[in-house]
KEKE-3310 file (N, C-alpha, C; in steps of 0.2 Angstrom, whole numbers, plus 5000, padded with zeros to 4 digits):
npx = (4965:4961:4963:4954:4951:4947:4948:4950:4955:4955:4953:4948:4941:4946:4959:4971:4976:4979:4988:4992:4994:4992:4993:4989:4996:4991:4996:4996:5007:5019:5021:5012:5000:5002:5003:5002:5003:5002:4999:5004:5011:5010:5022:5013:5015:5027:5036:5028:5024:5014:5022:5032:5026:5022:5033:5035:5027:5028:5041:5040:5029:5036:5048:5037:5034:5046:5057:5051:5047:5058:5065:5054:5059:5067:5073:5069:5059:5052:5060:5069:5061:5057:5071:5073:5060:5064:5076:5071:5062:5072:5079:5071:5071:5084:5082:5075:5082:5093:5086:5080:5093:5097:5086:5086:5072:5060:5055:5044:5039:5026:5025:5019:5016:5011:5015:5009:5010:5002:4997:5005:5012:5019:5025:5030:5033:5034:5034:5017:5006:4996:4994:4982:4977:4963:4958:4949:4940:4946:4954:4970:4982:4996:5005:5016:5015:5029:5029:5031:5022:5019:5033:5035:5023:5030:5040:5033:5030:5022:5002:4990:4978:4983:4992:4982:4978:4989:4997:5008:5006:5006:5018:5034:5043:5050:5052:5049:5062:5063:5070:5086:5091:5084:5073:5066:5053:5048:5037:5029:5020:5008:4994:4979:4964:4954:4956:4954:4964:4968:4974:4979:4979:4983:4972:4962:4959:4958:4945:4938:4932:4943:4932:4923:4930:4934:4920:4917:4926:4924:4912:4917:4924:4912:4903:4896:4904:4898:4894:4908:4916:4908:4911:4924:4921:4909:4915:4922:4915:4908:4919:4923:4911:4912:4921:4935:4948:4962:4969:4961:4965:4962:4967:4957:4962:4957:4958:4955:4955:4947:4945)
npy = (4892:4907:4917:4931:4944:4961:4973:4989:5001:5019:5033:5043:5061:5069:5069:5064:5056:5039:5036:5027:5010:4994:4979:4960:4946:4928:4910:4893:4885:4871:4875:4881:4892:4910:4929:4942:4958:4976:4994:5005:5023:5036:5049:5065:5079:5074:5071:5055:5047:5037:5028:5026:5018:5008:5000:4997:4989:4978:4975:4968:4960:4951:4949:4939:4928:4925:4924:4920:4906:4899:4904:4899:4886:4887:4891:4904:4910:4921:4932:4932:4934:4946:4953:4952:4957:4968:4972:4972:4983:4994:4991:4994:5009:5011:5008:5018:5030:5027:5030:5042:5049:5046:5050:5062:5070:5069:5058:5046:5036:5032:5017:5003:4990:4971:4956:4940:4924:4909:4915:4925:4942:4954:4971:4983:4999:5015:5033:5040:5030:5020:5006:4998:4989:4980:4972:4960:4970:4981:4994:4998:5008:5003:5010:5026:5039:5046:5061:5078:5086:5075:5072:5087:5085:5076:5080:5088:5102:5103:5103:5090:5096:5108:5102:5096:5107:5112:5119:5113:5099:5087:5085:5074:5068:5054:5042:5030:5032:5049:5054:5055:5048:5032:5024:5008:5008:4996:4984:4971:4956:4945:4936:4935:4926:4931:4945:4960:4969:4985:4990:5007:5023:5039:5048:5039:5039:5053:5059:5052:5050:5045:5037:5032:5025:5013:5010:5005:4993:4985:4982:4977:4966:4957:4954:4945:4936:4943:4956:4960:4959:4973:4984:4991:4997:5005:5012:5021:5027:5036:5043:5050:5057:5066:5073:5071:5073:5066:5052:5036:5023:5006:4991:4978:4966:4950:4938:4925:4912:4898:4887)
npz = (5032:5025:5013:5005:4994:4989:4978:4969:4957:4950:4939:4945:4947:4940:4935:4921:4919:4926:4940:4948:4953:4955:4963:4966:4969:4974:4981:4982:4995:4998:5010:5014:5012:5002:5000:4991:4990:4986:4984:4971:4971:4958:4961:4963:4951:4946:4932:4922:4931:4930:4924:4932:4943:4941:4935:4950:4953:4945:4945:4958:4955:4946:4956:4963:4956:4950:4958:4975:4976:4977:4990:4999:5003:5011:5028:5042:5036:5034:5037:5029:5018:5021:5019:5004:4999:5005:4995:4982:4981:4984:4971:4962:4965:4963:4947:4944:4948:4938:4926:4928:4925:4912:4903:4911:4917:4931:4942:4950:4965:4975:4988:4994:5003:5006:5013:5016:5026:5032:5047:5047:5044:5034:5031:5019:5016:5008:5008:5007:5003:5014:5024:5035:5047:5055:5067:5082:5084:5082:5075:5066:5062:5051:5047:5046:5037:5028:5026:5028:5034:5043:5048:5055:5066:5072:5078:5087:5081:5075:5074:5073:5067:5063:5053:5045:5036:5032:5016:5014:5014:5007:5002:5001:5011:5008:4994:4980:4969:4964:4976:4984:4991:5001:5011:5014:5026:5039:5046:5057:5061:5071:5065:5073:5076:5066:5053:5044:5031:5024:5010:5005:4993:4995:4989:4991:5004:5010:5009:5019:5035:5049:5058:5050:5042:5052:5054:5040:5038:5049:5044:5031:5035:5041:5031:5017:5004:4990:4994:4997:4990:4983:4991:4988:4977:4982:4988:4984:4977:4982:4988:4975:4974:4985:4980:4978:4968:4964:4959:4964:4975:4981:4990:4997:5010:5019:5031:5036:5050:5044:5033)
capx = (4965:4961:4963:4949:4953:4943:4953:4948:4958:4949:4956:4947:4936:4950:4967:4971:4981:4978:4995:4991:4996:4988:4996:4988:4997:4993:4998:4996:5012:5020:5024:5006:4997:5005:4997:5007:4996:5006:4997:5010:5006:5016:5020:5009:5019:5033:5033:5027:5020:5012:5028:5035:5021:5019:5037:5037:5024:5030:5045:5035:5026:5042:5050:5034:5033:5053:5061:5049:5047:5065:5064:5050:5063:5070:5070:5066:5054:5047:5067:5070:5055:5059:5079:5071:5056:5067:5080:5066:5063:5078:5082:5067:5074:5090:5083:5071:5089:5096:5081:5081:5099:5098:5083:5084:5067:5062:5048:5045:5031:5026:5024:5016:5018:5010:5015:5006:5010:4999:4992:5012:5011:5026:5023:5036:5030:5039:5027:5010:5000:4995:4992:4978:4973:4957:4957:4946:4938:4951:4958:4976:4986:5002:5010:5017:5017:5035:5029:5034:5020:5021:5038:5034:5021:5033:5045:5030:5031:5014:4997:4984:4974:4990:4994:4978:4978:4995:4998:5015:5004:5006:5026:5035:5051:5053:5050:5056:5065:5066:5076:5092:5090:5076:5075:5058:5046:5045:5031:5030:5018:5005:4985:4974:4957:4952:4958:4956:4969:4967:4983:4977:4983:4982:4966:4956:4959:4957:4936:4936:4936:4944:4926:4920:4934:4934:4916:4918:4932:4920:4908:4920:4924:4907:4898:4897:4907:4896:4895:4912:4917:4906:4914:4928:4917:4904:4919:4925:4909:4905:4923:4919:4904:4914:4926:4938:4952:4968:4969:4960:4965:4962:4966:4956:4963:4953:4959:4953:4956:4942:4948)
capy = (4898:4908:4923:4934:4949:4966:4979:4995:5009:5022:5038:5051:5065:5077:5067:5063:5047:5035:5034:5021:5003:4988:4970:4956:4939:4923:4905:4888:4881:4865:4876:4884:4898:4915:4931:4948:4963:4982:5000:5012:5031:5040:5056:5072:5085:5072:5067:5049:5042:5031:5023:5023:5016:5001:5000:4995:4984:4975:4971:4966:4953:4946:4943:4934:4923:4921:4922:4918:4898:4896:4906:4894:4880:4889:4891:4909:4912:4929:4938:4930:4938:4955:4957:4951:4960:4977:4972:4973:4992:4996:4990:4999:5014:5012:5006:5023:5034:5026:5031:5049:5052:5045:5055:5072:5069:5067:5054:5044:5033:5028:5008:5000:4982:4966:4950:4935:4919:4909:4919:4932:4947:4959:4976:4987:5004:5020:5037:5040:5025:5017:5000:4998:4981:4980:4964:4961:4975:4989:4997:5000:5013:5000:5015:5031:5043:5049:5069:5087:5086:5070:5075:5091:5084:5069:5084:5095:5108:5105:5100:5088:5101:5112:5098:5095:5112:5115:5117:5103:5092:5081:5086:5068:5065:5048:5039:5028:5035:5054:5057:5051:5041:5031:5017:5007:5006:4988:4982:4963:4953:4939:4939:4930:4921:4935:4950:4964:4974:4990:4996:5014:5029:5046:5049:5034:5043:5061:5060:5046:5049:5038:5036:5031:5020:5010:5007:5001:4990:4980:4980:4972:4959:4952:4952:4941:4938:4949:4961:4960:4962:4979:4987:4996:5001:5008:5019:5023:5034:5041:5049:5053:5062:5071:5080:5070:5075:5062:5043:5032:5016:5004:4982:4974:4958:4948:4933:4919:4902:4896:4884)
capz = (5032:5018:5012:5001:4991:4984:4975:4963:4954:4949:4939:4948:4941:4938:4932:4914:4916:4932:4941:4954:4951:4959:4962:4970:4969:4980:4978:4989:4994:5002:5019:5017:5007:5003:4998:4990:4989:4987:4980:4973:4968:4954:4962:4959:4950:4942:4925:4921:4936:4930:4923:4940:4948:4935:4937:4957:4955:4940:4947:4964:4952:4945:4960:4967:4951:4949:4969:4978:4973:4981:4997:5001:5003:5018:5035:5042:5030:5034:5040:5022:5014:5021:5015:4998:4997:5004:4990:4978:4982:4984:4964:4959:4967:4958:4940:4942:4946:4932:4919:4927:4925:4908:4901:4912:4923:4938:4943:4957:4965:4984:4988:5001:5003:5012:5011:5022:5024:5035:5051:5048:5041:5034:5028:5021:5014:5007:5007:5010:5005:5021:5029:5041:5051:5059:5071:5086:5084:5082:5067:5070:5052:5054:5042:5045:5032:5025:5023:5030:5039:5050:5055:5060:5071:5077:5080:5088:5078:5069:5078:5069:5062:5057:5047:5039:5034:5029:5010:5012:5018:5003:5001:5005:5012:5006:4991:4977:4964:4967:4982:4983:4999:5000:5016:5017:5033:5041:5050:5057:5067:5071:5065:5078:5071:5058:5052:5038:5029:5019:5006:5000:4991:4999:4985:4995:5010:5009:5010:5024:5040:5052:5061:5043:5038:5053:5051:5035:5040:5053:5040:5028:5042:5044:5027:5014:4998:4985:4997:5000:4982:4980:4997:4986:4972:4983:4992:4979:4973:4989:4990:4970:4976:4990:4976:4976:4961:4965:4959:4970:4974:4988:4991:5004:5011:5024:5033:5041:5050:5039:5026)
cpx = (4964:4961:4958:4952:4948:4948:4947:4955:4955:4954:4954:4941:4940:4957:4965:4973:4979:4986:4997:4992:4994:4994:4994:4990:4996:4995:4998:5003:5015:5020:5015:5004:5001:5002:5003:5003:5002:4999:5004:5007:5010:5016:5017:5014:5026:5029:5032:5030:5020:5018:5032:5032:5021:5026:5039:5033:5023:5036:5045:5032:5031:5046:5046:5033:5041:5058:5058:5049:5053:5066:5060:5052:5067:5069:5071:5063:5054:5053:5069:5068:5057:5067:5077:5068:5059:5071:5076:5064:5066:5079:5078:5069:5079:5088:5078:5073:5093:5091:5080:5086:5099:5092:5079:5078:5069:5054:5049:5037:5033:5025:5021:5014:5014:5010:5013:5007:5008:4996:5000:5011:5019:5023:5030:5033:5034:5033:5022:5006:5001:4994:4989:4978:4967:4957:4954:4944:4940:4954:4963:4979:4994:5009:5011:5019:5024:5032:5031:5028:5018:5028:5038:5030:5024:5038:5040:5030:5023:5008:4994:4982:4977:4990:4989:4976:4983:4995:5001:5012:5006:5013:5028:5041:5055:5049:5054:5057:5068:5070:5083:5092:5085:5080:5066:5059:5047:5042:5030:5025:5012:4998:4985:4967:4956:4956:4957:4962:4967:4974:4978:4981:4980:4973:4962:4952:4957:4949:4934:4937:4937:4937:4926:4923:4933:4927:4916:4922:4926:4915:4911:4921:4918:4903:4900:4900:4906:4897:4904:4914:4914:4908:4919:4924:4912:4910:4920:4922:4908:4912:4924:4916:4907:4919:4931:4944:4959:4966:4966:4958:4965:4963:4961:4958:4961:4955:4957:4954:4953:4944:4942)
cpy = (4899:4916:4925:4944:4953:4971:4985:5000:5013:5029:5043:5055:5070:5074:5065:5057:5046:5033:5027:5017:4999:4982:4967:4949:4932:4916:4899:4885:4874:4867:4881:4890:4906:4920:4939:4952:4972:4987:5005:5018:5035:5046:5062:5075:5082:5071:5060:5046:5037:5026:5022:5020:5009:4998:4995:4990:4978:4973:4968:4958:4950:4943:4937:4926:4919:4919:4919:4910:4895:4896:4902:4888:4882:4892:4898:4912:4918:4934:4937:4935:4945:4957:4954:4956:4971:4978:4976:4982:4995:4996:4993:5004:5016:5014:5015:5028:5034:5029:5038:5050:5051:5049:5062:5072:5066:5066:5049:5040:5031:5020:5008:4992:4976:4961:4946:4928:4916:4915:4925:4934:4950:4964:4980:4996:5011:5026:5040:5038:5021:5009:5001:4991:4983:4973:4966:4968:4982:4990:5000:5004:5008:5005:5021:5035:5048:5056:5073:5085:5080:5070:5081:5088:5078:5074:5090:5100:5109:5100:5094:5091:5109:5109:5097:5100:5115:5114:5112:5098:5086:5081:5079:5070:5060:5047:5034:5030:5042:5059:5052:5045:5038:5024:5013:5005:4997:4987:4974:4962:4944:4939:4932:4928:4925:4943:4956:4968:4978:4991:5003:5018:5032:5048:5044:5036:5050:5064:5058:5049:5044:5032:5030:5024:5012:5006:5002:4995:4984:4977:4973:4965:4953:4952:4946:4943:4944:4953:4964:4965:4970:4985:4993:5000:5008:5015:5023:5030:5039:5045:5053:5060:5067:5077:5078:5072:5071:5056:5039:5023:5011:4995:4982:4968:4954:4942:4931:4914:4897:4894:4885)
cpz = (5026:5017:5004:4999:4986:4981:4972:4963:4951:4946:4943:4945:4939:4933:4924:4914:4926:4935:4947:4951:4958:4958:4971:4967:4975:4978:4985:4990:4998:5009:5018:5012:5009:4998:4999:4987:4990:4980:4979:4968:4965:4959:4960:4958:4947:4935:4927:4925:4934:4928:4929:4945:4945:4935:4944:4956:4949:4942:4954:4962:4950:4952:4965:4963:4953:4955:4973:4980:4979:4989:5000:5005:5010:5023:5037:5038:5030:5033:5031:5015:5015:5019:5008:4995:4997:4998:4982:4977:4982:4977:4961:4958:4961:4949:4938:4942:4940:4928:4920:4923:4916:4901:4905:4914:4929:4938:4947:4959:4974:4983:4995:5001:5008:5009:5017:5021:5031:5040:5050:5043:5040:5029:5027:5016:5014:5005:5009:5009:5011:5018:5033:5043:5056:5062:5078:5090:5083:5076:5071:5061:5056:5051:5043:5040:5032:5023:5029:5036:5046:5053:5057:5064:5075:5081:5086:5088:5076:5074:5069:5063:5059:5051:5041:5034:5029:5020:5008:5014:5014:5000:5004:5005:5010:5001:4986:4972:4964:4970:4982:4989:5000:5007:5019:5025:5035:5046:5051:5060:5065:5068:5070:5074:5065:5060:5044:5035:5024:5018:5003:5000:4995:4997:4989:5000:5013:5010:5014:5030:5043:5056:5055:5041:5045:5052:5045:5036:5044:5048:5035:5031:5043:5036:5022:5007:4994:4988:4997:4994:4978:4987:4993:4979:4977:4987:4989:4976:4978:4990:4983:4972:4980:4987:4976:4970:4960:4964:4965:4972:4981:4987:4998:5004:5016:5024:5038:5043:5047:5034:5022)
residu = (MET:THR:TYR:VAL:THR:SER:HIS:ILE:THR:ASP:ILE:GLY:THR:SER:ARG:LYS:THR:ASN:GLN:ASP:ALA:LEU:LEU:VAL:LYS:SER:ALA:ARG:THR:SER:ARG:GLY:GLN:VAL:LEU:LEU:ALA:ALA:VAL:ALA:ASP:GLY:VAL:GLY:GLY:LEU:ARG:GLN:GLY:GLU:LEU:ALA:SER:ASN:THR:MET:THR:HIS:ASP:LEU:ALA:ARG:TRP:PHE:GLN:GLY:LYS:LEU:PRO:SER:LEU:MET:LYS:GLU:ASP:ALA:LEU:MET:ALA:ARG:VAL:GLN:GLU:ALA:LEU:ASN:GLY:VAL:LEU:LEU:GLY:THR:HIS:GLN:LYS:LEU:GLN:ASP:TYR:MET:ARG:ARG:ASN:SER:ILE:GLN:LEU:GLY:THR:THR:ALA:ALA:VAL:LEU:PHE:LEU:HIS:GLU:ASN:GLN:TYR:LEU:VAL:LEU:HIS:VAL:GLY:ASP:THR:ARG:VAL:TYR:CYS:TYR:GLU:GLY:GLY:LYS:MET:CYS:GLN:LEU:THR:LYS:ASP:HIS:THR:TYR:VAL:GLN:ARG:GLU:MET:ASP:ALA:GLY:ARG:MET:THR:ARG:GLN:GLN:ALA:ASP:ALA:SER:GLN:HIS:ARG:ASN:VAL:LEU:THR:GLN:CYS:ILE:GLY:SER:VAL:ARG:GLU:MET:THR:PRO:GLU:VAL:HIS:THR:GLY:VAL:LEU:GLY:GLU:ASN:ALA:LEU:PHE:LEU:ILE:CYS:SER:ASP:GLY:PHE:ARG:ASN:GLN:ILE:THR:GLU:THR:GLU:LEU:LYS:GLU:GLN:MET:ALA:ASP:ALA:MET:MET:CYS:THR:SER:ALA:VAL:PHE:GLU:ARG:ILE:PRO:ILE:ASP:MET:VAL:ASN:ARG:ILE:LYS:GLU:ARG:GLY:GLU:LYS:ASP:ASN:ILE:SER:ALA:ILE:PHE:VAL:LYS:TYR:THR:GLN:GLU:LYS)
# end
């Protein structure tokens, strides 16, 4: 089996800094191939968002290189990885909380993390950075936004149309750092023969309809390696032409059972 990745992060058309951070790590082990991919988006309106997001991806990279090898020797691997990655996110949260207290500032970041081992996947997320999966001709949004409008829709107090038009649509109910309590959401599953994951910040998806996103993911499943490399670049150019002002980041991960 094979994992193929393509990714991009772009400052966008209006921001002075890029507060998004990406991570893609893979390795072949005695128990098969593993991959770790993540997108972290520094919370807009707070200071040093790029510090928060880069701290998150840095801590994940250190775990992959330093702690994962020993876990690969243990039973119930995916359960152990889930517990460990949850601990990494909570550890980064505490680190940012301590930094805020020492420096009297507020900062935070979202995070969406994908871990693959052979045909098994694990997703952890906090905030409104999303993970999508395309498999068998169907696209599924694996994560649910930790936002005020999503909470209101879940409670039946707001429609999708009202949420899209709300001035509070970007208000987070959870993030890593600036909120007191934080609990990562977890999703697990087993893949079939072929699948495609997309991890993206809100700047990537704001100007793209779900129909367009599904069509693009379908194309990405079938295209050559050269075209696959270009897909994030072409999509970001289209997003910027449509007036997106936020930072724009995405990681595509293609899974196939072909050697």
